[in-house]
N, C-alpha and C positions, 0 to 999 in steps of 0.2 A: 417675420410667421415662414411656416414648411411645410410646405406642400403632403397632402393628401401622404400621393405616394414613399417621401422621402420618411415622414410619421409611421408608415405599416412599415419600413424599410431598417430603421428602428426597432419600432419593438419588436416583430421579428429579429433582427442581433438581439436585443437584451432578455431576448426568455428563451435565446441559445445559452446564451450568459452565465442564463440566474439554473437552468438546465448540467449545463456544466458542473458551473460549483454546487449543485445541487445531491448530483450525482459524483463525485468526489467524495464531494458534505456523508452523505449514505456509505462511498466502501471505508474512507479514515475510519467512520463509526461503526461497522461492521467491526464483531469481535475476529481480526485475529489470534486471539488468544484461547475463543475456542479450540479446544482440540478433542478426538476422539475419545470415544466413553472409556474409561477404565470396572477389568471382568473379571474381580476378586468371587472366591469361593468361600461359601459361607467355613469360618473358622482359620480362616488362612490369611498370610498376611503379602503382599504384595510393596515391590521400595520401587518409588518415582521420585524422579526432581522436580524440585520447585525452580520457579521464574525467579531470580535478580531482584533482589530489594522485597520479599514477601515481606510482610510483620503482621499479618491477621490473615486466620485460613480459620474459615466457612465454612462447617458442615450442616448441607440441607435434612435431612435427617439421623442421627444416632445415634438413631438402636438399627439404622441400617444401614452403616460404613460405621469407623472409627477414625479417626489421623493422628499422626504422634510424627512432631520434627526432632531433624536426626540431625547436627551438627554435616558441618562438608553440603548444603542446601539441600541436604533425603530431606523424606515425608515415608512411612511405610501406612499405607491403609491397609483397613482388619473388617473382614466381611463379620459383619454385626448382627446382619439378617437378615430375608428374604429383601427384595423389588428394588428400587431402583430413588437412587437421593444425587446431591449435586453438590462439588469443591466452589465450593469460589475464594482466589487469593487476594493479595489487599496490601500497597504499598502505602507506607505512614502518612502519605495527604491521602488513604481512601480511592485512592483509584484502583482499579479489578486490572490488576496483569494474569490472570487465568479466570477460563471458568470451565467445569468438564463435569460430564456424567459420571455418576460408581455407578456398578451394575450388580446386583450380589448374586448370587444364581446356590442352586444347592450341589453337591461332593455326585457325581455323575461314574467316580474306576472307585472297584470293586467294596459299592454300600450294598446290603439288600436291604428293602425293607418290604414285612411281613408284617397283611394285613389278615386278625382277630374280630373282622365283621367290620365293625366302626373301630375297633383300635387300633395302634399303629405300634410297630415299635423298628426300630434303626439299628445294621445290624455292620461294621466293619471287616471287611472279610480279605483279610493281605498276611499272610493266604487262608487261619484263621477267622473262626464271623468269632464274632465279642461283644456283644453291648456299645453302643455308641449313640449321643442322646445326640436327638436333630431336631432344631422347630417344629414343631406336629406333631411331633410323636405323642403317646397318651399320657396325660398326664400320672400317673399311674412308673410307670416304667420308666420315660423321662427323672422323678426326686427319685426317683430307687437311682440310677445310673448314674443321678449327679450326687446324691448322698453318699453309694459306695467312691468313687469319684474325688468328688474331695475326701472324705476319711480315707482316699492311701495317702494323697496329696499332703494330710492333713502330718501323716504320721512319719512320710518319707521329713516336711520340715522342722516335723520334732525331734531326732532323730540325728538330723543333721543341723543342731541350736543345742544339741547336752556332749556330740562331738567335741565342738573346739573344751568342754569342760573335764570334760572325760582323760583331753590330752594334760592337760595345765597340774590337777590333779596328779599323775601320774610322774610328772617329772619332779 
């Protein structure tokens, strides 16, 4: 039999060892892979490096940000909508290699927002003011500007597609 003092002393040592092990466990579990938030401007892209051995990328809300994986361990993050979401990078075993917030904010440089009562229109003024569609613009303004942009891009792609055929016919 051990004396009460010796049991008390052993219990205290045992508790200190458990507390130390718990502290070490918490330190190793604390995500060392969490990094500073990535800030992206709406409708713009930012390049970031992925950790080694990434097999899967998860985006919390793809309406806020989108990620495209590139060769060489790079990812392109594109701002799709206002707000904050997260990115999680996993290895093949499902272990988290990185968890990071992505914040998408609106443009601040050379943008003019015009309010006409409840209606909102956004213009890019670099150096002249031109229509710019931005989330939150009045639907009529947004859809008209989007339609003009889509028609212009379609026309440009159509003329590019027609060029090789015309060059072939001329030869």
